N, CA and C of each residue as an Amber inpcrd file, in Angstrom:
protein
   294
  32.2780000  -4.5430000 -27.4140000  31.7410000  -5.0430000 -26.0250000
  32.0230000  -6.8970000 -26.5500000  32.9920000  -7.2360000 -25.5090000
  32.9790000  -8.8980000 -25.6180000  31.6870000  -9.5830000 -25.0190000
  31.5380000 -10.7620000 -25.3400000  30.4340000 -11.3250000 -24.7960000
  30.3950000 -11.5920000 -23.3140000  31.4750000 -11.5970000 -22.4930000
  31.6690000 -11.7620000 -21.1040000  30.7270000 -10.3510000 -20.5200000
  31.4070000  -9.3320000 -21.0520000  30.9620000  -7.8170000 -20.6060000
  29.5070000  -7.6880000 -20.8160000  29.0010000  -8.2060000 -22.1490000
  27.6680000  -8.0970000 -22.4110000  26.9170000  -8.9530000 -21.1410000
  27.1740000 -10.2060000 -20.9280000  26.6040000 -11.0170000 -20.1790000
  26.4010000 -10.1530000 -18.6440000  27.5090000  -9.5700000 -18.3230000
  27.2680000  -9.1850000 -17.1910000  26.6370000  -8.1500000 -17.2940000
  26.5450000  -6.9270000 -17.9990000  25.5310000  -6.0380000 -17.9890000
  24.0430000  -6.3740000 -18.1380000  24.0810000  -7.3480000 -19.0200000
  22.7640000  -7.7340000 -19.2190000  21.8260000  -8.5430000 -18.0370000
  22.7330000  -9.1030000 -17.3160000  22.5390000  -9.6960000 -15.7850000
  22.2210000  -8.6780000 -14.7500000  22.9920000  -7.4580000 -14.6740000
  22.7090000  -6.3660000 -14.0270000  21.4490000  -5.6760000 -14.3070000
  21.0180000  -5.6460000 -15.6510000  20.0520000  -5.0580000 -16.3240000
  18.9720000  -5.6120000 -15.8110000  18.7620000  -7.0050000 -15.5800000
  17.6960000  -7.6340000 -15.3640000  17.4990000  -7.4670000 -13.7600000
  18.5590000  -7.6610000 -13.0430000  18.3940000  -7.4190000 -11.2990000
  17.8050000  -6.0200000 -11.3520000  18.3870000  -5.0730000 -11.9390000
  17.9110000  -3.7280000 -11.7370000  16.3100000  -3.4140000 -12.1710000
  15.7770000  -4.0880000 -13.1670000  14.6640000  -4.2720000 -13.8440000
  13.6000000  -4.6380000 -12.6370000  14.0830000  -5.8710000 -12.1200000
  13.4470000  -6.4120000 -11.0630000  13.3970000  -5.8390000  -9.8250000
  14.2100000  -5.3000000  -9.4050000  14.4140000  -4.2260000  -7.9670000
  13.1640000  -3.1260000  -8.3170000  13.2480000  -2.4490000  -9.7880000
  12.6060000  -1.3740000  -9.9900000  11.2840000  -1.7860000  -9.9090000
  10.6560000  -3.0570000 -10.4520000   9.1560000  -3.4470000 -10.5000000
   8.9760000  -3.7410000  -9.2670000   9.8500000  -4.3750000  -8.2840000
   9.5780000  -4.5930000  -6.9150000   9.0530000  -3.1470000  -6.0890000
  10.0400000  -2.3790000  -6.2230000   9.6310000  -0.9040000  -5.4550000
   8.4450000  -0.2040000  -6.0710000   7.9670000  -0.4810000  -7.3450000
   6.8530000   0.0180000  -7.7620000   5.8260000  -0.6670000  -7.3480000
   5.7530000  -2.0000000  -6.6950000   4.4410000  -2.7460000  -6.5660000
   4.6460000  -3.4160000  -5.2760000   5.2130000  -2.7530000  -4.4610000
   5.4280000  -3.4430000  -3.1380000   4.2400000  -4.3400000  -2.5260000
   3.1450000  -3.6050000  -2.5920000   2.0050000  -4.3710000  -2.0830000
   1.5020000  -5.3850000  -2.6640000   1.8280000  -5.5060000  -3.9660000
   1.4260000  -6.6710000  -4.9800000   2.4070000  -7.9260000  -4.8970000
   3.6670000  -7.7140000  -4.4680000   4.7820000  -8.6760000  -4.6130000
   4.2280000 -10.0210000  -4.1820000   4.4020000 -11.1310000  -5.1250000
   4.0280000 -12.2790000  -4.7890000   5.1520000 -13.1010000  -3.9330000
   6.1190000 -12.7160000  -3.8390000   7.4310000 -13.3790000  -3.4930000
   7.8410000 -12.8260000  -2.0520000   7.9890000 -13.7200000  -0.9920000
   8.5070000 -13.3470000   0.1430000   9.8120000 -14.5610000   0.4580000
  10.7830000 -13.8170000   1.1620000  11.7510000 -14.8400000   1.4940000
  12.0420000 -14.5780000   2.8530000  11.7990000 -15.6840000   3.8020000
  12.0370000 -15.6550000   5.2990000  12.9910000 -16.5470000   5.7130000
  13.6050000 -16.5820000   6.7290000  13.6590000 -15.2760000   7.6350000
  14.6020000 -14.2310000   7.4570000  14.1020000 -12.7130000   7.6080000
  15.1350000 -11.8120000   7.4560000  15.8800000 -11.7520000   8.6620000
  17.0650000 -11.5290000   8.6120000  17.7960000 -11.2920000   9.8620000
  17.6000000  -9.8720000  10.4080000  17.2650000  -9.7020000  11.3780000
  17.0710000  -8.5490000  12.1920000  17.5170000  -8.2650000  13.4320000
  18.3650000  -7.5420000  13.8830000  18.8970000  -7.4650000  15.1920000
  17.7930000  -7.7960000  16.3620000  18.0790000  -8.6830000  17.4200000
  16.9240000  -9.1140000  18.3560000  16.3450000  -7.9300000  19.0910000
  17.2930000  -7.0110000  19.3330000  16.7490000  -5.9200000  20.3630000
  16.0370000  -5.0060000  19.5580000  16.3440000  -4.5060000  18.3210000
  15.5750000  -3.9070000  17.5900000  14.3430000  -4.2900000  17.3600000
  14.1330000  -5.7460000  16.8400000  12.9470000  -6.0060000  16.6990000
  12.0090000  -6.0820000  18.1850000  12.6760000  -6.4110000  19.1330000
  11.9510000  -6.5170000  20.6130000  11.3680000  -5.0520000  20.8070000
  12.2150000  -4.0950000  20.7840000  11.9530000  -2.7690000  20.9520000
  10.9860000  -2.1720000  20.0450000  11.0110000  -2.6180000  18.8320000
   9.8950000  -2.1310000  17.9170000   8.4820000  -2.5590000  18.1040000
   8.4630000  -3.8430000  18.4000000   7.4710000  -4.5730000  18.6760000
   6.5970000  -4.2170000  20.1250000   7.4440000  -3.8680000  21.0890000
   7.0170000  -3.3320000  22.2290000   6.5440000  -1.9950000  22.3170000
   7.2920000  -1.0040000  21.4160000   6.6030000   0.3800000  21.1000000
   5.3370000   0.8030000  20.2640000   5.5190000  -0.2930000  19.1920000
   4.6500000   0.1170000  18.0020000   3.7540000  -1.0390000  17.5800000
   3.9760000  -2.1220000  18.2250000   2.9440000  -3.3420000  17.9640000
   3.6390000  -4.2040000  16.6560000   3.3120000  -5.2780000  16.5320000
   3.5220000  -6.4500000  15.2830000   3.4500000  -5.6230000  13.8650000
   2.3360000  -5.0350000  13.4380000   2.0300000  -4.8110000  12.1520000
   2.8340000  -3.4380000  11.9100000   2.9230000  -2.3960000  12.8930000
   3.6580000  -1.1140000  12.5640000   5.4150000  -1.9330000  12.2810000
   5.5710000  -2.6410000  13.0730000   7.0300000  -3.2250000  12.9180000
   7.3490000  -3.6090000  11.9120000   6.4090000  -4.5570000  11.3000000
   6.4260000  -5.2860000  10.0220000   6.7520000  -4.2080000   8.7830000
   5.8880000  -3.0920000   9.1270000   6.1560000  -2.1620000   8.1320000
   7.2860000  -1.3310000   8.1870000   7.8390000  -1.1650000   9.2730000
   9.1390000  -0.4520000   9.5620000  10.2050000  -1.2450000   8.9220000
  10.3810000  -2.5960000   9.2930000  11.2180000  -3.5150000   8.7080000
  11.1340000  -3.5200000   7.2320000  10.0550000  -3.4940000   6.7510000
   9.9500000  -3.4820000   5.2660000  10.3800000  -2.0790000   4.7240000
  10.2130000  -1.0930000   5.1880000  10.6660000   0.0210000   4.8640000
  12.1510000   0.1730000   4.8120000  12.7080000  -0.4320000   5.8880000
  14.2760000  -0.6250000   6.1100000  14.6230000  -1.2450000   4.7060000
  14.0810000  -2.1320000   4.6400000  14.4440000  -3.2710000   3.2540000
  14.2960000  -2.6840000   1.9130000  13.2610000  -1.7540000   1.8520000
  13.2230000  -0.7730000   0.5560000  14.2680000   0.2590000   0.3130000
  14.5250000   0.7210000   1.4280000  16.0160000   1.7940000   1.4860000
  16.8820000   1.2750000   1.1420000  17.0400000  -0.1420000   1.5540000
  18.6630000  -0.8830000   1.3890000  18.5100000  -1.1790000  -0.1230000
  17.3390000  -1.7370000  -0.5560000  17.1920000  -2.0540000  -1.8230000
  17.6240000  -1.0240000  -2.7020000  17.1600000   0.0690000  -2.5980000
  17.2760000   1.4960000  -3.3420000  18.4960000   1.6010000  -3.6240000
  19.2490000   1.8290000  -2.5240000  20.5920000   2.1820000  -2.3120000
  21.6890000   1.2270000  -2.9210000  21.1960000  -0.2880000  -2.9910000
  21.8490000  -1.2850000  -3.5810000  21.9240000  -1.2040000  -4.8520000
  20.4260000  -1.0780000  -5.3870000  20.2710000  -0.9340000  -6.9460000
  20.6570000   0.2780000  -7.4450000  21.1910000   1.4360000  -6.8450000
  21.5870000   2.5210000  -7.2560000  23.3190000   2.2290000  -7.4920000
  23.8960000   1.4790000  -6.6040000  25.1820000   0.9380000  -6.6900000
  25.4410000   0.3280000  -7.7990000  24.5410000  -1.0610000  -8.0740000
  24.7140000  -1.8770000  -9.0350000  24.5910000  -0.9530000 -10.3580000
  23.7650000  -0.2270000 -10.6050000  23.4820000   0.7250000 -11.6520000
  24.8110000   1.4290000 -12.1410000  25.5220000   2.1220000 -11.2010000
  26.6730000   2.8140000 -11.2900000  27.6560000   2.1880000 -11.8960000
  28.0310000   0.6660000 -10.9050000  28.9000000   0.0210000 -11.3990000
  28.8830000  -0.7120000 -12.8130000  27.6070000  -0.7990000 -13.4150000
  27.4250000  -1.8000000 -14.4930000  27.3260000  -0.8600000 -15.7180000
  26.5460000   0.3500000 -15.3230000  26.4530000   1.2630000 -16.4090000
  27.1010000   2.4730000 -16.5280000  27.0310000   3.2170000 -15.1350000
  27.8880000   4.5680000 -14.9140000  27.0670000   5.6630000 -15.2660000
  25.8900000   5.7340000 -16.5410000  25.4970000   6.9530000 -16.8830000
  24.1210000   6.4440000 -17.5960000  23.2800000   6.9940000 -17.6650000
  21.8950000   6.9050000 -18.3680000  22.3050000   6.8420000 -19.7970000
  23.1010000   7.6870000 -20.2300000  23.4680000   7.4750000 -21.9000000
  24.0320000   5.8170000 -22.1140000  24.8140000   5.2120000 -21.2570000
  25.3710000   4.0390000 -21.3720000  24.5170000   3.1560000 -21.2680000
  23.4840000   3.1480000 -20.3240000  22.4180000   2.1890000 -20.1760000
  21.5250000   2.2560000 -21.4250000  21.0040000   3.4330000 -21.8720000
  20.4350000   3.3490000 -23.2170000  21.1570000   2.7870000 -24.2500000
  22.3300000   3.0160000 -24.5350000  23.2300000   2.4110000 -25.4780000
  23.1750000   0.6260000 -25.4990000  23.1390000   0.4010000 -24.0180000
  23.3500000  -1.2750000 -24.1080000  21.9960000  -1.6230000 -24.2830000
  20.5610000  -1.0240000 -23.6860000  19.4590000  -1.3730000 -24.0280000
  19.2120000  -1.6180000 -25.5690000  19.7400000  -0.5000000 -26.3350000
  19.6590000  -0.6430000 -27.7560000  20.2960000  -1.8110000 -28.3160000
  21.4100000  -2.1560000 -27.9800000  22.3780000  -3.3320000 -27.9860000
  21.4390000  -4.6330000 -27.6920000  20.9550000  -4.7110000 -26.9450000
  20.0570000  -5.9560000 -26.4690000  19.0040000  -6.0450000 -27.3460000
  18.3400000  -4.8210000 -27.6080000  17.1230000  -5.0270000 -28.8010000
  17.7270000  -5.2620000 -29.8470000  18.8370000  -4.9920000 -30.6350000
  19.2490000  -5.5050000 -31.7630000  19.7570000  -6.9080000 -31.7540000
  20.0740000  -7.1700000 -30.5120000  20.6060000  -8.7990000 -30.7280000
  19.4520000  -9.8040000 -30.4130000  18.3100000  -9.2500000 -29.6890000
  17.1670000  -9.8930000 -29.8280000  16.5580000 -10.0780000 -31.2310000
  16.6020000  -9.1700000 -31.9560000  16.0000000  -9.2590000 -33.2630000
  16.9280000 -10.2040000 -34.2900000  18.0690000 -10.1970000 -34.0950000
  18.8590000 -10.9420000 -34.9750000  18.4680000 -12.3720000 -34.4210000
């Protein structure tokens, strides 16, 4: 594996780890990024029907679903299989020791 491919996979591994950690500890996440673009009518109708608090939870749930789908796609593109991921993690560990 050349250095460029290693760096690509290593970056994707860090992204996936970050997404995984975020999804595990949604309530404890210290980082928020605003504004999130939401269709005006969707936001208006949700607030009207469910109130602000529940709308916030619904939008956050939509974000979690999107993040999960996106991270699965990144995983498939960068590693393809669990075995390939494990091999790459072992390679990273060996490089860190050297």
